[in-house]
PyMOL Python script that loads the backbone (N, CA, C, O; Angstrom):
from pymol import cmd

cmd.read_pdbstr("""\
ATOM      1  N   MET A   1      87.372 103.521  97.303  1.00  0.00           N
ATOM      2  CA  MET A   1      88.131 104.426  96.450  1.00  0.00           C
ATOM      3  C   MET A   1      88.145 105.824  97.078  1.00  0.00           C
ATOM      4  O   MET A   1      87.134 106.317  97.578  1.00  0.00           O
ATOM      5  N   LYS A   2      89.296 106.425  97.033  1.00  0.00           N
ATOM      6  CA  LYS A   2      89.440 107.777  97.558  1.00  0.00           C
ATOM      7  C   LYS A   2      89.177 108.773  96.437  1.00  0.00           C
ATOM      8  O   LYS A   2      89.457 108.493  95.271  1.00  0.00           O
ATOM      9  N   LEU A   3      88.645 109.924  96.788  1.00  0.00           N
ATOM     10  CA  LEU A   3      88.298 110.933  95.798  1.00  0.00           C
ATOM     11  C   LEU A   3      89.392 111.984  95.679  1.00  0.00           C
ATOM     12  O   LEU A   3      90.117 112.243  96.640  1.00  0.00           O
ATOM     13  N   PRO A   4      89.512 112.596  94.489  1.00  0.00           N
ATOM     14  CA  PRO A   4      90.456 113.699  94.331  1.00  0.00           C
ATOM     15  C   PRO A   4      90.187 114.768  95.388  1.00  0.00           C
ATOM     16  O   PRO A   4      89.036 115.075  95.700  1.00  0.00           O
ATOM     17  N   ASN A   5      91.257 115.323  95.926  1.00  0.00           N
ATOM     18  CA  ASN A   5      91.108 116.254  97.024  1.00  0.00           C
ATOM     19  C   ASN A   5      92.279 117.228  97.015  1.00  0.00           C
ATOM     20  O   ASN A   5      93.407 116.847  97.327  1.00  0.00           O
ATOM     21  N   GLU A   6      92.019 118.470  96.664  1.00  0.00           N
ATOM     22  CA  GLU A   6      93.067 119.481  96.556  1.00  0.00           C
ATOM     23  C   GLU A   6      93.770 119.714  97.893  1.00  0.00           C
ATOM     24  O   GLU A   6      94.991 119.863  97.935  1.00  0.00           O
ATOM     25  N   LYS A   7      93.004 119.745  98.980  1.00  0.00           N
ATOM     26  CA  LYS A   7      93.602 119.983 100.295  1.00  0.00           C
ATOM     27  C   LYS A   7      94.532 118.836 100.680  1.00  0.00           C
ATOM     28  O   LYS A   7      95.629 119.070 101.188  1.00  0.00           O
ATOM     29  N   TRP A   8      94.100 117.599 100.441  1.00  0.00           N
ATOM     30  CA  TRP A   8      94.953 116.447 100.733  1.00  0.00           C
ATOM     31  C   TRP A   8      96.254 116.537  99.943  1.00  0.00           C
ATOM     32  O   TRP A   8      97.336 116.316 100.487  1.00  0.00           O
ATOM     33  N   LEU A   9      96.144 116.863  98.657  1.00  0.00           N
ATOM     34  CA  LEU A   9      97.317 116.939  97.801  1.00  0.00           C
ATOM     35  C   LEU A   9      98.284 118.008  98.296  1.00  0.00           C
ATOM     36  O   LEU A   9      99.483 117.750  98.401  1.00  0.00           O
ATOM     37  N   LEU A  10      97.790 119.185  98.596  1.00  0.00           N
ATOM     38  CA  LEU A  10      98.648 120.269  99.073  1.00  0.00           C
ATOM     39  C   LEU A  10      99.328 119.878 100.390  1.00  0.00           C
ATOM     40  O   LEU A  10     100.533 120.071 100.547  1.00  0.00           O
ATOM     41  N   ASN A  11      98.566 119.335 101.323  1.00  0.00           N
ATOM     42  CA  ASN A  11      99.150 118.926 102.609  1.00  0.00           C
ATOM     43  C   ASN A  11     100.196 117.827 102.431  1.00  0.00           C
ATOM     44  O   ASN A  11     101.225 117.838 103.106  1.00  0.00           O
ATOM     45  N   SER A  12      99.945 116.896 101.541  1.00  0.00           N
ATOM     46  CA  SER A  12     100.900 115.813 101.281  1.00  0.00           C
ATOM     47  C   SER A  12     102.187 116.356 100.688  1.00  0.00           C
ATOM     48  O   SER A  12     103.280 115.935 101.067  1.00  0.00           O
ATOM     49  N   LEU A  13     102.057 117.294  99.756  1.00  0.00           N
ATOM     50  CA  LEU A  13     103.247 117.896  99.154  1.00  0.00           C
ATOM     51  C   LEU A  13     104.070 118.634 100.206  1.00  0.00           C
ATOM     52  O   LEU A  13     105.294 118.504 100.241  1.00  0.00           O
ATOM     53  N   ILE A  14     103.420 119.390 101.042  1.00  0.00           N
ATOM     54  CA  ILE A  14     104.130 120.126 102.096  1.00  0.00           C
ATOM     55  C   ILE A  14     104.828 119.156 103.045  1.00  0.00           C
ATOM     56  O   ILE A  14     105.984 119.366 103.412  1.00  0.00           O
ATOM     57  N   ASP A  15     104.131 118.100 103.440  1.00  0.00           N
ATOM     58  CA  ASP A  15     104.735 117.111 104.342  1.00  0.00           C
ATOM     59  C   ASP A  15     105.978 116.476 103.719  1.00  0.00           C
ATOM     60  O   ASP A  15     106.993 116.306 104.394  1.00  0.00           O
ATOM     61  N   LEU A  16     105.902 116.127 102.441  1.00  0.00           N
ATOM     62  CA  LEU A  16     107.050 115.516 101.770  1.00  0.00           C
ATOM     63  C   LEU A  16     108.202 116.504 101.600  1.00  0.00           C
ATOM     64  O   LEU A  16     109.368 116.132 101.728  1.00  0.00           O
ATOM     65  N   ILE A  17     107.878 117.745 101.316  1.00  0.00           N
ATOM     66  CA  ILE A  17     108.918 118.773 101.163  1.00  0.00           C
ATOM     67  C   ILE A  17     109.680 118.941 102.475  1.00  0.00           C
ATOM     68  O   ILE A  17     110.901 119.097 102.473  1.00  0.00           O
ATOM     69  N   LEU A  18     108.964 118.908 103.585  1.00  0.00           N
ATOM     70  CA  LEU A  18     109.571 119.098 104.903  1.00  0.00           C
ATOM     71  C   LEU A  18     110.221 117.828 105.461  1.00  0.00           C
ATOM     72  O   LEU A  18     110.997 117.898 106.415  1.00  0.00           O
ATOM     73  N   ASP A  19     109.913 116.686 104.881  1.00  0.00           N
ATOM     74  CA  ASP A  19     110.440 115.406 105.348  1.00  0.00           C
ATOM     75  C   ASP A  19     111.948 115.357 105.129  1.00  0.00           C
ATOM     76  O   ASP A  19     112.421 115.584 104.015  1.00  0.00           O
ATOM     77  N   LYS A  20     112.704 115.062 106.180  1.00  0.00           N
ATOM     78  CA  LYS A  20     114.164 115.023 106.085  1.00  0.00           C
ATOM     79  C   LYS A  20     114.651 113.900 105.181  1.00  0.00           C
ATOM     80  O   LYS A  20     115.790 113.938 104.715  1.00  0.00           O
ATOM     81  N   ASP A  21     113.807 112.897 104.922  1.00  0.00           N
ATOM     82  CA  ASP A  21     114.189 111.776 104.068  1.00  0.00           C
ATOM     83  C   ASP A  21     113.992 112.059 102.576  1.00  0.00           C
ATOM     84  O   ASP A  21     114.389 111.251 101.737  1.00  0.00           O
ATOM     85  N   THR A  22     113.394 113.177 102.249  1.00  0.00           N
ATOM     86  CA  THR A  22     113.192 113.536 100.839  1.00  0.00           C
ATOM     87  C   THR A  22     114.488 114.123 100.293  1.00  0.00           C
ATOM     88  O   THR A  22     115.021 115.093 100.833  1.00  0.00           O
ATOM     89  N   ASN A  23     114.990 113.522  99.210  1.00  0.00           N
ATOM     90  CA  ASN A  23     116.241 114.040  98.642  1.00  0.00           C
ATOM     91  C   ASN A  23     115.981 115.320  97.844  1.00  0.00           C
ATOM     92  O   ASN A  23     114.832 115.676  97.581  1.00  0.00           O
ATOM     93  N   GLN A  24     117.046 115.995  97.469  1.00  0.00           N
ATOM     94  CA  GLN A  24     116.936 117.304  96.809  1.00  0.00           C
ATOM     95  C   GLN A  24     116.250 117.221  95.443  1.00  0.00           C
ATOM     96  O   GLN A  24     115.496 118.119  95.067  1.00  0.00           O
ATOM     97  N   ILE A  25     116.508 116.160  94.716  1.00  0.00           N
ATOM     98  CA  ILE A  25     115.872 116.014  93.399  1.00  0.00           C
ATOM     99  C   ILE A  25     114.359 115.894  93.559  1.00  0.00           C
ATOM    100  O   ILE A  25     113.599 116.591  92.888  1.00  0.00           O
ATOM    101  N   SER A  26     113.931 115.009  94.450  1.00  0.00           N
ATOM    102  CA  SER A  26     112.502 114.830  94.700  1.00  0.00           C
ATOM    103  C   SER A  26     111.889 116.111  95.262  1.00  0.00           C
ATOM    104  O   SER A  26     110.795 116.511  94.864  1.00  0.00           O
ATOM    105  N   ARG A  27     112.599 116.744  96.184  1.00  0.00           N
ATOM    106  CA  ARG A  27     112.086 117.973  96.807  1.00  0.00           C
ATOM    107  C   ARG A  27     111.862 119.062  95.752  1.00  0.00           C
ATOM    108  O   ARG A  27     110.861 119.777  95.806  1.00  0.00           O
ATOM    109  N   GLY A  28     112.776 119.189  94.806  1.00  0.00           N
ATOM    110  CA  GLY A  28     112.622 120.193  93.750  1.00  0.00           C
ATOM    111  C   GLY A  28     111.353 119.984  92.941  1.00  0.00           C
ATOM    112  O   GLY A  28     110.649 120.942  92.624  1.00  0.00           O
ATOM    113  N   VAL A  29     111.063 118.738  92.607  1.00  0.00           N
ATOM    114  CA  VAL A  29     109.841 118.410  91.859  1.00  0.00           C
ATOM    115  C   VAL A  29     108.617 118.739  92.704  1.00  0.00           C
ATOM    116  O   VAL A  29     107.659 119.335  92.212  1.00  0.00           O
ATOM    117  N   LEU A  30     108.649 118.353  93.967  1.00  0.00           N
ATOM    118  CA  LEU A  30     107.513 118.583  94.861  1.00  0.00           C
ATOM    119  C   LEU A  30     107.239 120.071  95.057  1.00  0.00           C
ATOM    120  O   LEU A  30     106.085 120.499  95.044  1.00  0.00           O
ATOM    121  N   VAL A  31     108.296 120.857  95.237  1.00  0.00           N
ATOM    122  CA  VAL A  31     108.126 122.308  95.408  1.00  0.00           C
ATOM    123  C   VAL A  31     107.519 122.924  94.156  1.00  0.00           C
ATOM    124  O   VAL A  31     106.631 123.772  94.242  1.00  0.00           O
ATOM    125  N   ASN A  32     107.997 122.501  93.002  1.00  0.00           N
ATOM    126  CA  ASN A  32     107.479 123.022  91.743  1.00  0.00           C
ATOM    127  C   ASN A  32     105.970 122.788  91.631  1.00  0.00           C
ATOM    128  O   ASN A  32     105.223 123.698  91.271  1.00  0.00           O
ATOM    129  N   TYR A  33     105.528 121.573  91.939  1.00  0.00           N
ATOM    130  CA  TYR A  33     104.105 121.266  91.804  1.00  0.00           C
ATOM    131  C   TYR A  33     103.272 121.823  92.942  1.00  0.00           C
ATOM    132  O   TYR A  33     102.086 122.091  92.753  1.00  0.00           O
ATOM    133  N   LYS A  34     103.855 122.004  94.114  1.00  0.00           N
ATOM    134  CA  LYS A  34     103.137 122.679  95.203  1.00  0.00           C
ATOM    135  C   LYS A  34     102.839 124.116  94.788  1.00  0.00           C
ATOM    136  O   LYS A  34     101.728 124.610  94.980  1.00  0.00           O
ATOM    137  N   ASN A  35     103.834 124.776  94.222  1.00  0.00           N
ATOM    138  CA  ASN A  35     103.642 126.149  93.749  1.00  0.00           C
ATOM    139  C   ASN A  35     102.607 126.216  92.636  1.00  0.00           C
ATOM    140  O   ASN A  35     101.787 127.133  92.599  1.00  0.00           O
ATOM    141  N   GLU A  36     102.643 125.257  91.739  1.00  0.00           N
ATOM    142  CA  GLU A  36     101.662 125.196  90.640  1.00  0.00           C
ATOM    143  C   GLU A  36     100.251 124.996  91.190  1.00  0.00           C
ATOM    144  O   GLU A  36      99.304 125.625  90.717  1.00  0.00           O
ATOM    145  N   LEU A  37     100.110 124.131  92.175  1.00  0.00           N
ATOM    146  CA  LEU A  37      98.806 123.881  92.779  1.00  0.00           C
ATOM    147  C   LEU A  37      98.274 125.134  93.476  1.00  0.00           C
ATOM    148  O   LEU A  37      97.094 125.461  93.352  1.00  0.00           O
ATOM    149  N   GLU A  38      99.133 125.825  94.198  1.00  0.00           N
ATOM    150  CA  GLU A  38      98.708 127.049  94.875  1.00  0.00           C
ATOM    151  C   GLU A  38      98.319 128.135  93.877  1.00  0.00           C
ATOM    152  O   GLU A  38      97.400 128.916  94.125  1.00  0.00           O
ATOM    153  N   LYS A  39      99.015 128.180  92.762  1.00  0.00           N
ATOM    154  CA  LYS A  39      98.751 129.207  91.743  1.00  0.00           C
ATOM    155  C   LYS A  39      97.474 128.902  90.951  1.00  0.00           C
ATOM    156  O   LYS A  39      96.652 129.792  90.736  1.00  0.00           O
ATOM    157  N   THR A  40      97.310 127.660  90.523  1.00  0.00           N
ATOM    158  CA  THR A  40      96.210 127.323  89.616  1.00  0.00           C
ATOM    159  C   THR A  40      95.011 126.690  90.320  1.00  0.00           C
ATOM    160  O   THR A  40      93.890 126.762  89.816  1.00  0.00           O
ATOM    161  N   GLN A  41      95.234 126.082  91.457  1.00  0.00           N
ATOM    162  CA  GLN A  41      94.205 125.332  92.183  1.00  0.00           C
ATOM    163  C   GLN A  41      93.601 124.215  91.321  1.00  0.00           C
ATOM    164  O   GLN A  41      92.469 123.789  91.548  1.00  0.00           O
ATOM    165  N   ASN A  42      94.361 123.755  90.345  1.00  0.00           N
ATOM    166  CA  ASN A  42      93.928 122.675  89.462  1.00  0.00           C
ATOM    167  C   ASN A  42      94.616 121.387  89.917  1.00  0.00           C
ATOM    168  O   ASN A  42      95.643 120.993  89.364  1.00  0.00           O
ATOM    169  N   ASP A  43      94.039 120.737  90.930  1.00  0.00           N
ATOM    170  CA  ASP A  43      94.674 119.573  91.522  1.00  0.00           C
ATOM    171  C   ASP A  43      94.772 118.389  90.554  1.00  0.00           C
ATOM    172  O   ASP A  43      95.720 117.609  90.641  1.00  0.00           O
ATOM    173  N   ARG A  44      93.836 118.244  89.658  1.00  0.00           N
ATOM    174  CA  ARG A  44      93.898 117.130  88.700  1.00  0.00           C
ATOM    175  C   ARG A  44      95.058 117.306  87.723  1.00  0.00           C
ATOM    176  O   ARG A  44      95.763 116.346  87.412  1.00  0.00           O
ATOM    177  N   PHE A  45      95.252 118.506  87.250  1.00  0.00           N
ATOM    178  CA  PHE A  45      96.382 118.802  86.366  1.00  0.00           C
ATOM    179  C   PHE A  45      97.696 118.526  87.089  1.00  0.00           C
ATOM    180  O   PHE A  45      98.585 117.866  86.552  1.00  0.00           O
ATOM    181  N   VAL A  46      97.807 119.036  88.311  1.00  0.00           N
ATOM    182  CA  VAL A  46      99.030 118.860  89.096  1.00  0.00           C
ATOM    183  C   VAL A  46      99.267 117.381  89.395  1.00  0.00           C
ATOM    184  O   VAL A  46     100.390 116.898  89.251  1.00  0.00           O
ATOM    185  N   ALA A  47      98.239 116.665  89.805  1.00  0.00           N
ATOM    186  CA  ALA A  47      98.384 115.240  90.122  1.00  0.00           C
ATOM    187  C   ALA A  47      98.844 114.451  88.902  1.00  0.00           C
ATOM    188  O   ALA A  47      99.716 113.589  89.011  1.00  0.00           O
ATOM    189  N   TYR A  48      98.270 114.738  87.759  1.00  0.00           N
ATOM    190  CA  TYR A  48      98.636 114.040  86.527  1.00  0.00           C
ATOM    191  C   TYR A  48     100.121 114.217  86.215  1.00  0.00           C
ATOM    192  O   TYR A  48     100.828 113.240  85.970  1.00  0.00           O
ATOM    193  N   HIS A  49     100.586 115.452  86.226  1.00  0.00           N
ATOM    194  CA  HIS A  49     101.982 115.731  85.881  1.00  0.00           C
ATOM    195  C   HIS A  49     102.937 115.293  86.988  1.00  0.00           C
ATOM    196  O   HIS A  49     104.060 114.872  86.711  1.00  0.00           O
ATOM    197  N   LEU A  50     102.503 115.391  88.212  1.00  0.00           N
ATOM    198  CA  LEU A  50     103.308 114.943  89.339  1.00  0.00           C
ATOM    199  C   LEU A  50     103.540 113.438  89.258  1.00  0.00           C
ATOM    200  O   LEU A  50     104.656 112.967  89.481  1.00  0.00           O
ATOM    201  N   LYS A  51     102.497 112.686  88.942  1.00  0.00           N
ATOM    202  CA  LYS A  51     102.629 111.236  88.791  1.00  0.00           C
ATOM    203  C   LYS A  51     103.636 110.890  87.700  1.00  0.00           C
ATOM    204  O   LYS A  51     104.469 109.999  87.872  1.00  0.00           O
ATOM    205  N   LYS A  52     103.555 111.594  86.589  1.00  0.00           N
ATOM    206  CA  LYS A  52     104.474 111.324  85.481  1.00  0.00           C
ATOM    207  C   LYS A  52     105.920 111.631  85.871  1.00  0.00           C
ATOM    208  O   LYS A  52     106.815 110.820  85.635  1.00  0.00           O
ATOM    209  N   GLU A  53     106.143 112.786  86.461  1.00  0.00           N
ATOM    210  CA  GLU A  53     107.514 113.210  86.768  1.00  0.00           C
ATOM    211  C   GLU A  53     108.130 112.373  87.893  1.00  0.00           C
ATOM    212  O   GLU A  53     109.297 111.990  87.815  1.00  0.00           O
ATOM    213  N   LEU A  54     107.354 112.092  88.926  1.00  0.00           N
ATOM    214  CA  LEU A  54     107.892 111.276  90.015  1.00  0.00           C
ATOM    215  C   LEU A  54     108.128 109.833  89.565  1.00  0.00           C
ATOM    216  O   LEU A  54     109.070 109.189  90.027  1.00  0.00           O
ATOM    217  N   SER A  55     107.297 109.330  88.684  1.00  0.00           N
ATOM    218  CA  SER A  55     107.504 107.981  88.153  1.00  0.00           C
ATOM    219  C   SER A  55     108.811 107.903  87.371  1.00  0.00           C
ATOM    220  O   SER A  55     109.524 106.903  87.447  1.00  0.00           O
ATOM    221  N   LEU A  56     109.121 108.944  86.629  1.00  0.00           N
ATOM    222  CA  LEU A  56     110.400 108.978  85.908  1.00  0.00           C
ATOM    223  C   LEU A  56     111.579 108.988  86.873  1.00  0.00           C
ATOM    224  O   LEU A  56     112.590 108.330  86.625  1.00  0.00           O
ATOM    225  N   LEU A  57     111.456 109.724  87.964  1.00  0.00           N
ATOM    226  CA  LEU A  57     112.524 109.716  88.970  1.00  0.00           C
ATOM    227  C   LEU A  57     112.702 108.317  89.560  1.00  0.00           C
ATOM    228  O   LEU A  57     113.825 107.882  89.815  1.00  0.00           O
ATOM    229  N   LEU A  58     111.601 107.629  89.771  1.00  0.00           N
ATOM    230  CA  LEU A  58     111.689 106.262  90.297  1.00  0.00           C
ATOM    231  C   LEU A  58     112.410 105.343  89.317  1.00  0.00           C
ATOM    232  O   LEU A  58     113.259 104.544  89.711  1.00  0.00           O
ATOM    233  N   ILE A  59     112.070 105.462  88.055  1.00  0.00           N
ATOM    234  CA  ILE A  59     112.708 104.635  87.025  1.00  0.00           C
ATOM    235  C   ILE A  59     114.208 104.903  86.983  1.00  0.00           C
ATOM    236  O   ILE A  59     115.004 103.977  86.829  1.00  0.00           O
ATOM    237  N   LYS A  60     114.586 106.155  87.120  1.00  0.00           N
ATOM    238  CA  LYS A  60     116.004 106.539  87.105  1.00  0.00           C
ATOM    239  C   LYS A  60     116.680 106.310  88.456  1.00  0.00           C
ATOM    240  O   LYS A  60     117.872 106.578  88.608  1.00  0.00           O
ATOM    241  N   GLN A  61     115.928 105.820  89.431  1.00  0.00           N
ATOM    242  CA  GLN A  61     116.395 105.576  90.799  1.00  0.00           C
ATOM    243  C   GLN A  61     116.934 106.854  91.443  1.00  0.00           C
ATOM    244  O   GLN A  61     117.948 106.837  92.140  1.00  0.00           O
ATOM    245  N   GLN A  62     116.227 107.969  91.192  1.00  0.00           N
ATOM    246  CA  GLN A  62     116.616 109.253  91.759  1.00  0.00           C
ATOM    247  C   GLN A  62     115.595 109.764  92.769  1.00  0.00           C
ATOM    248  O   GLN A  62     115.756 110.858  93.310  1.00  0.00           O
ATOM    249  N   ALA A  63     114.560 108.993  93.025  1.00  0.00           N
ATOM    250  CA  ALA A  63     113.506 109.428  93.952  1.00  0.00           C
ATOM    251  C   ALA A  63     113.803 108.926  95.354  1.00  0.00           C
ATOM    252  O   ALA A  63     114.425 107.880  95.536  1.00  0.00           O
ATOM    253  N   SER A  64     113.360 109.668  96.319  1.00  0.00           N
ATOM    254  CA  SER A  64     113.462 109.249  97.717  1.00  0.00           C
ATOM    255  C   SER A  64     112.540 108.056  97.957  1.00  0.00           C
ATOM    256  O   SER A  64     111.529 107.917  97.268  1.00  0.00           O
ATOM    257  N   PRO A  65     112.867 107.194  98.917  1.00  0.00           N
ATOM    258  CA  PRO A  65     112.005 106.041  99.214  1.00  0.00           C
ATOM    259  C   PRO A  65     110.575 106.433  99.600  1.00  0.00           C
ATOM    260  O   PRO A  65     109.639 105.688  99.313  1.00  0.00           O
ATOM    261  N   ASN A  66     110.396 107.576 100.239  1.00  0.00           N
ATOM    262  CA  ASN A  66     109.051 107.985 100.653  1.00  0.00           C
ATOM    263  C   ASN A  66     108.166 108.357  99.459  1.00  0.00           C
ATOM    264  O   ASN A  66     106.949 108.474  99.605  1.00  0.00           O
ATOM    265  N   ILE A  67     108.753 108.538  98.307  1.00  0.00           N
ATOM    266  CA  ILE A  67     108.002 108.885  97.091  1.00  0.00           C
ATOM    267  C   ILE A  67     107.161 107.691  96.628  1.00  0.00           C
ATOM    268  O   ILE A  67     106.077 107.877  96.074  1.00  0.00           O
ATOM    269  N   VAL A  68     107.643 106.488  96.848  1.00  0.00           N
ATOM    270  CA  VAL A  68     106.910 105.291  96.424  1.00  0.00           C
ATOM    271  C   VAL A  68     105.550 105.224  97.115  1.00  0.00           C
ATOM    272  O   VAL A  68     104.527 105.009  96.464  1.00  0.00           O
ATOM    273  N   SER A  69     105.542 105.407  98.431  1.00  0.00           N
ATOM    274  CA  SER A  69     104.264 105.346  99.146  1.00  0.00           C
ATOM    275  C   SER A  69     103.369 106.519  98.773  1.00  0.00           C
ATOM    276  O   SER A  69     102.149 106.365  98.705  1.00  0.00           O
ATOM    277  N   PHE A  70     103.955 107.688  98.531  1.00  0.00           N
ATOM    278  CA  PHE A  70     103.163 108.838  98.105  1.00  0.00           C
ATOM    279  C   PHE A  70     102.517 108.577  96.743  1.00  0.00           C
ATOM    280  O   PHE A  70     101.343 108.891  96.548  1.00  0.00           O
ATOM    281  N   LEU A  71     103.261 108.012  95.810  1.00  0.00           N
ATOM    282  CA  LEU A  71     102.700 107.724  94.486  1.00  0.00           C
ATOM    283  C   LEU A  71     101.553 106.728  94.572  1.00  0.00           C
ATOM    284  O   LEU A  71     100.577 106.837  93.831  1.00  0.00           O
ATOM    285  N   SER A  72     101.665 105.773  95.459  1.00  0.00           N
ATOM    286  CA  SER A  72     100.585 104.806  95.653  1.00  0.00           C
ATOM    287  C   SER A  72      99.329 105.509  96.162  1.00  0.00           C
ATOM    288  O   SER A  72      98.230 105.271  95.661  1.00  0.00           O
ATOM    289  N   GLU A  73      99.497 106.367  97.150  1.00  0.00           N
ATOM    290  CA  GLU A  73      98.369 107.115  97.709  1.00  0.00           C
ATOM    291  C   GLU A  73      97.795 108.081  96.662  1.00  0.00           C
ATOM    292  O   GLU A  73      96.578 108.225  96.547  1.00  0.00           O
ATOM    293  N   LEU A  74      98.663 108.729  95.914  1.00  0.00           N
ATOM    294  CA  LEU A  74      98.237 109.653  94.858  1.00  0.00           C
ATOM    295  C   LEU A  74      97.391 108.928  93.822  1.00  0.00           C
ATOM    296  O   LEU A  74      96.379 109.455  93.360  1.00  0.00           O
ATOM    297  N   SER A  75      97.801 107.730  93.462  1.00  0.00           N
ATOM    298  CA  SER A  75      97.048 106.940  92.485  1.00  0.00           C
ATOM    299  C   SER A  75      95.674 106.555  93.007  1.00  0.00           C
ATOM    300  O   SER A  75      94.723 106.444  92.234  1.00  0.00           O
ATOM    301  N   GLN A  76      95.565 106.352  94.318  1.00  0.00           N
ATOM    302  CA  GLN A  76      94.264 106.030  94.892  1.00  0.00           C
ATOM    303  C   GLN A  76      93.320 107.229  94.853  1.00  0.00           C
ATOM    304  O   GLN A  76      92.115 107.069  94.659  1.00  0.00           O
ATOM    305  N   HIS A  77      93.862 108.414  95.036  1.00  0.00           N
ATOM    306  CA  HIS A  77      93.034 109.627  95.011  1.00  0.00           C
ATOM    307  C   HIS A  77      92.712 110.072  93.580  1.00  0.00           C
ATOM    308  O   HIS A  77      91.631 110.597  93.312  1.00  0.00           O
ATOM    309  N   TYR A  78      93.650 109.859  92.682  1.00  0.00           N
ATOM    310  CA  TYR A  78      93.497 110.362  91.314  1.00  0.00           C
ATOM    311  C   TYR A  78      93.608 109.223  90.314  1.00  0.00           C
ATOM    312  O   TYR A  78      94.386 109.301  89.363  1.00  0.00           O
ATOM    313  N   ASN A  79      92.850 108.189  90.521  1.00  0.00           N
ATOM    314  CA  ASN A  79      92.829 107.022  89.659  1.00  0.00           C
ATOM    315  C   ASN A  79      92.254 107.378  88.286  1.00  0.00           C
ATOM    316  O   ASN A  79      91.234 108.061  88.190  1.00  0.00           O
ATOM    317  N   GLY A  80      92.908 106.917  87.242  1.00  0.00           N
ATOM    318  CA  GLY A  80      92.390 107.084  85.897  1.00  0.00           C
ATOM    319  C   GLY A  80      92.751 108.394  85.224  1.00  0.00           C
ATOM    320  O   GLY A  80      92.226 108.689  84.151  1.00  0.00           O
ATOM    321  N   LEU A  81      93.629 109.189  85.818  1.00  0.00           N
ATOM    322  CA  LEU A  81      93.984 110.459  85.190  1.00  0.00           C
ATOM    323  C   LEU A  81      94.864 110.293  83.962  1.00  0.00           C
ATOM    324  O   LEU A  81      95.004 111.218  83.162  1.00  0.00           O
ATOM    325  N   ASP A  82      95.458 109.111  83.812  1.00  0.00           N
ATOM    326  CA  ASP A  82      96.357 108.902  82.671  1.00  0.00           C
ATOM    327  C   ASP A  82      95.592 108.713  81.360  1.00  0.00           C
ATOM    328  O   ASP A  82      96.178 108.793  80.281  1.00  0.00           O
ATOM    329  N   VAL A  83      94.304 108.467  81.452  1.00  0.00           N
ATOM    330  CA  VAL A  83      93.503 108.209  80.256  1.00  0.00           C
ATOM    331  C   VAL A  83      92.650 109.431  79.939  1.00  0.00           C
ATOM    332  O   VAL A  83      91.843 109.862  80.762  1.00  0.00           O
ATOM    333  N   GLY A  84      92.828 109.979  78.761  1.00  0.00           N
ATOM    334  CA  GLY A  84      91.977 111.055  78.308  1.00  0.00           C
ATOM    335  C   GLY A  84      92.196 112.376  79.028  1.00  0.00           C
ATOM    336  O   GLY A  84      91.283 113.200  79.088  1.00  0.00           O
ATOM    337  N   MET A  85      93.375 112.593  79.570  1.00  0.00           N
ATOM    338  CA  MET A  85      93.661 113.843  80.290  1.00  0.00           C
ATOM    339  C   MET A  85      93.792 114.976  79.289  1.00  0.00           C
ATOM    340  O   MET A  85      94.600 114.908  78.363  1.00  0.00           O
ATOM    341  N   MET A  86      93.011 115.998  79.476  1.00  0.00           N
ATOM    342  CA  MET A  86      93.084 117.158  78.595  1.00  0.00           C
ATOM    343  C   MET A  86      93.920 118.231  79.280  1.00  0.00           C
ATOM    344  O   MET A  86      93.721 118.539  80.455  1.00  0.00           O
ATOM    345  N   ILE A  87      94.840 118.782  78.538  1.00  0.00           N
ATOM    346  CA  ILE A  87      95.725 119.823  79.053  1.00  0.00           C
ATOM    347  C   ILE A  87      95.301 121.143  78.443  1.00  0.00           C
ATOM    348  O   ILE A  87      95.191 121.267  77.223  1.00  0.00           O
ATOM    349  N   PHE A  88      95.065 122.120  79.285  1.00  0.00           N
ATOM    350  CA  PHE A  88      94.658 123.444  78.809  1.00  0.00           C
ATOM    351  C   PHE A  88      95.779 124.432  78.987  1.00  0.00           C
ATOM    352  O   PHE A  88      95.628 125.605  78.644  1.00  0.00           O
TER     353      PHE A  88
END
""", "prot")
cmd.dss("prot")
cmd.show_as("cartoon", "prot")
cmd.util.cbc("prot")
cmd.orient("prot")
């Protein structure tokens, strides 16, 4: 099991933002949460909301293909955030 890691999350977001295969809709979501992570440094909060928002894009078929592999990796780092997540 991989552990939550703020540096990994930030680097992954930057890589996806710069990836030419990331569409504009996905990129907008990624930029928003990258900025939130830099501002708050609360990687668990960002990961939780990022998972929710990107999953909705996938359901609507509006996410880039590279988002699927990112969500899988994100779930490995932040497993179990969907249960009992407290929002401050």
